[in-house]
N, C-alpha and C positions, 0 to 999 in steps of 0.2 A: 334554683327554680325561678322562672321568669314571672315578674309581676304582670297584672292585667294592664294592657295598654302598651307594654314594652314589646319590642321586636327582638326575637331571638337571633343571635349572631350565627350565621351558618358556619359549619365546620370547614376549615380551609382544606383544599385538595390540590392535587397536581393539575397542571394545565390540561384541558380537554383536547381530544384529537383535532377538533375544529380550530382551537386556538393554536395548536402546534402547526397545523397546515398554514394558517394565516401568518405565523411567524416565519415559516419556511419561505413563503412568497415574499415577505418583507425583506428577508435576508438576501434572497436572489436579487431583489431590486437594489439593495445596498451594494451587492457584489458587482453589479454593472457599473457602479461609480468608482470602483477600485481598478486603476490601470493595471497594477500587478496581477490582481485576481483574474481579470479578463484575458491578459496575455497567457496566464497559466491555463485557463479554460481553452483558449485557442490552440495552444500546443498539444494539450491532451486530446482535444477533439480531432486535431489533424492526425495524430497517431492512431486513434480509435478508428477513424475513417480508413486509414491505410490498412490497418489490420483486418477490418471487416471485408474490405474489397480487394484483398491481396491478389486473388486470381485475376482480377480485371486490371489492377494497377501495375503489377509486376511485369516487366517487359519480357522476361525469360523464365524458364524453369530454374528454380534456385539451386538445383543439384546437377544441372546439365553442364558437361564439360565442353566449352565452346572455344575460347581463344585465350590461352594463358598469358598473363602479364600485360594485358591490354591496358593502356592508360585511359583516364577519364575522357569521354568524348569520342572514343574510337568507334568507327562505323564497322559493324560486323558484315562480312562479305555475303552472308546468307540472309541478310535483312535485319534491321534494327541497329540501335546504338547503345554502346556500353557507357551510359552517362556518368557512372562513377568508376568505370574500369572493371577489370576482372582480377581474380586472385591467381595464385601460383598454379592452381589446377585448371583454371579457365572458367570458373563460375562467375556469373555476373554479380557484382557486389551489391548493386541497388536491389536486385531481386531478392538476394539473401537477407538484406536489411529489412525489406518489406515483409517477407515471410517470417523473419525472426521477431518482428514486432508482435505477432500473434502469440508467441510463447510468452513473451514478457508481459503483455497485457492480460494474459490468462492466469499465469502462475503468480505474478506479483500481487494482484488483488486477492486471489484465492489464499495465498499465504498470509497476507495481512489480515483478512477476515478471519481465518482460522486462529491466528495468534490473538486477535481481539476477542473472539468467542471464549477461548480458554482464559485469557487474562482478565476479562470482565467478570466471568463467573468466580474466579479466584479472588479478585478484588472486592466484589460485592460480599462474598462470604466472610472475608477477613475483616472488612470495615464494618459490617453490620453486626455480626455475631461477636467479634472481638474475642478476648480471652484466649483459650487454648487453640481455638480455630485460627485466630490471627497469628499466634506464635508459630503454629505448625506451618501454615502457608507462607509466612514471612521467612521462616527458616529455609524452606525449599527454594524460594525465590532468591534468597541471599547466596545459597550454595551455587545455583546455576549462574547467577550474575558475577560470581567471583572468578569464573573462567573467562579468558578472552573470547570474544564472540566468534572470531574466525576459527579458533581452535575447536569450538563447539560444533560449528558447521562441518568442519573437516572430519571430526570424530563421528558425528552422526551419519554423514553420507558415506564415509569409508566403511562404516559398520553395516549399513542397510543397502548400499549401492547407489549409483548415480541414476536418477530419473526425475521427471518433473514432480511427481507426487512425493518422492523422498526429499526433494528440495523444500516442498511445502512443510513436510514434517519437521525438517531441521530448523527452518525459520520459525515455525510455531514454538518449538521447544526452546529456542534461544531468546525469542522476543516476548513471549507471554509473561515472564516474570516482571519485565519492565513496565508492561501495560498494567499488570496487577498492582504495582506500586502506585501508579497514577490513579487508578480507580479507587484503590483503598483510601488514599488521601481525600478524594472527593466525597466518598461515602461517609467518612468520619465527620465531615462537615455537614453534609446534607441530612444525616440520620437524626439530627436534633431539630429539624425544621417542624413547623406547626402541622403541615399536611401529613407528615409521617406520623406524628402523634395522633392525628385524627384517624388515620387508617388503622393504627393499632387499636384505637378505641372502638372502631367498627368491627374489630375482630378479624381483620384481613390476615392472611398467612404471611410469613416472613418473606417468602420468595415473591409473592404478589407485591409487597411493599418495595422490595428491592428492584424488581423489574418494571413495575408500573409507576411507582411514586418517585423513586430515587434516580434510577438510570436515565429517564428522559431529561431530568434537570441537570445531568452531568454531561449532556451530549456536546455542548459547545467546545470545551477543551479537548474532548475525545476526538471530535471531527477534525480539528486542527492537527492534533497529534497523528491521526490516521493518515492525513495527506503527507506530512513530513516522513512518517514511517514508510509509506509507499515508496518514496524516493530512496530511502535506505535499503529497502527490499530489492529495488531495481539494481542498485549498486551491488548488493549481495549476489543476486543472480548473475550479474556480469562477472564478478570476481570468481564465483564458483565455476563459471564457464571458462574463464581464463586459466584456472588451475586444473582444468580437465575434469571437474566434478559436476558439470552442468548437464544439459541435455545430450544424450548419446548421439554421435554423428550417424548419418549425414544431416540431421535436422539443423536448420539454421539457428545459430545461437550467437548473439552479439559478442559475448565474452569469448566464446570459442573462436569466432572469426579473428579477434585480436590475437589470441594465443597462437593460432595456426600461422599467422603471417608476421609475428613480432620480430623474427630473425631477419626479415627482409624489409623492415620498416624504413631503413635509411635509403635503400635503393628504390623502393616502391612505397612511399609513405601513404598513398591513397588506400592501400589495403587495410591499414590500421586506423587512419584518421577518421574515415567516414563512419565506421562502427562506433568509435568513441564519441563522435558528434551526435549520433543517434541516441546513445545512452544518456549523454549530457543534456540533450534537449528535452527528453522525457522527464528526467529528474528535475530539471529547471521548471517544467510545467507544473509538477506537483508542489514544488517549493513555493512558487509564485501564487498558486492557488491557496496554499496554506497561509501566505502573507495576506491575501485578500480576505480570507475567512477570519484571520486574527483582527483585521481592521473592522470587520463587521461586529465581532465580539466586543470590541472596545466602544464602538459607536452605538451599539444596540443597548 
């Protein structure tokens, strides 16, 4: 009970939405001071621009048969230039890379977001409730993580078929347990903070505490991990396309482009090099963005 003349100490709480918005603005300002982070933002922004405006940027129809085995810089007799050359069928490589970026930048974030949704819910439940819930979810995660990741992808897609949505399902199934472990570790630490105890005292529900009080305070490590994981997902989509388990033809698929022309790589290296550069540059962008966000976390 508070004595007369004393000021009661307010119950601690999680940061307000206004404070979170101010923190986001401050983080962006810090990111501008990170050379690696800004290079990453630039690379990602470039590919997002290319994907959004593919119909305007691509010089040819990506599936049109024009002039087989044309070298980079070849001028097309009917107008236009094959800046990156053509493949064995005569399709313009630059146009296929541009249109292929749409699939990568759609399915990679979708698969990552789906994996995070499942992994976060599992991690919150395991870390907050503990006990049998933690044992059960940790057992499921350990069983899935005991398999090689590539084997899981192949098993899932071979079972349900190759398509963009099935790629998302396979990546979610294989990635969610790793995310669950990260979230669980963060929750085990944050669940003992004062603002969580204050929310429990107010009678807030368990899921309110997990989603409103705990999760926002775990966002830093999760955002950095999400950027790195996006790079891994892009690699995964490329590998699945290379193995013939990606997007069904004739849709442009960077991994599929490499697979289709790998037997001719020595004679016509441009057919495989440029799709590889496209994959590498996008992965580099997300990795450098993650480095910049990690610098922010250290300085903030």
